[in-house]
C-alpha positions as CSV (number, residue, x, y, z in Angstrom):
1,M,25.5,-32.7,-6.2
2,P,24.8,-31.0,-2.8
3,D,20.6,-32.0,-2.2
4,R,18.7,-28.8,-3.2
5,K,16.1,-28.6,-0.6
6,G,19.3,-28.7,2.1
7,K,18.9,-30.6,5.6
8,P,17.2,-29.0,8.7
9,E,20.2,-29.8,10.9
10,N,21.9,-27.2,8.6
11,F,19.4,-24.7,9.6
12,G,19.7,-22.1,12.8
13,N,17.2,-24.0,14.8
14,Q,16.7,-25.7,17.9
15,P,18.3,-29.6,17.2
16,S,15.2,-31.1,18.8
17,K,12.7,-29.4,16.1
18,E,13.2,-30.7,12.5
19,L,11.9,-28.3,9.6
20,T,9.4,-30.6,7.7
21,D,6.6,-29.0,6.9
22,Q,6.1,-25.9,5.0
23,L,4.1,-22.9,4.5
24,S,3.4,-20.8,1.3
25,F,1.1,-17.0,1.2
26,R,1.1,-14.4,-1.4
27,V,2.8,-10.7,-0.7
28,T,3.1,-8.4,-2.8
29,K,6.0,-8.1,-5.3
30,E,8.3,-5.3,-3.5
31,M,7.8,-7.4,-0.2
32,K,9.2,-10.6,-1.8
33,E,12.1,-8.8,-3.6
34,E,12.4,-7.2,0.2
35,V,12.9,-10.4,1.9
36,K,15.0,-12.2,-1.2
37,A,17.2,-9.1,-0.7
38,K,18.4,-10.5,2.8
39,D,21.1,-12.9,3.7
40,D,19.1,-15.8,4.8
41,P,15.5,-15.0,3.4
42,P,14.2,-18.5,4.8
43,E,15.7,-18.0,7.7
44,F,14.5,-14.5,8.3
45,C,11.1,-15.4,7.4
46,R,11.0,-17.8,9.9
47,Q,12.3,-15.5,12.6
48,A,9.4,-12.7,11.6
49,I,7.1,-15.3,11.8
50,Q,8.0,-16.7,15.5
51,K,8.2,-13.4,16.6
52,A,4.5,-12.1,15.0
53,L,3.8,-15.9,17.1
54,N,5.2,-14.9,20.7
55,E,4.0,-11.4,20.4
56,D,0.8,-12.7,19.6
57,R,0.7,-14.6,22.2
58,E,1.4,-12.5,24.9
59,K,-1.9,-11.0,24.4
């Protein structure tokens, strides 16, 4: 049976950075449905958060 949590090395992240921590927050039902409709919802969220952090850093 496969590991349901997945392995960080199987994600599209940099090899030197392990995905060990979790983050949770509340969203609207519509937002959740849109994100769940993506091909890879976790990666979509990671990229969106990273993009926002990068933009915030540039200010």
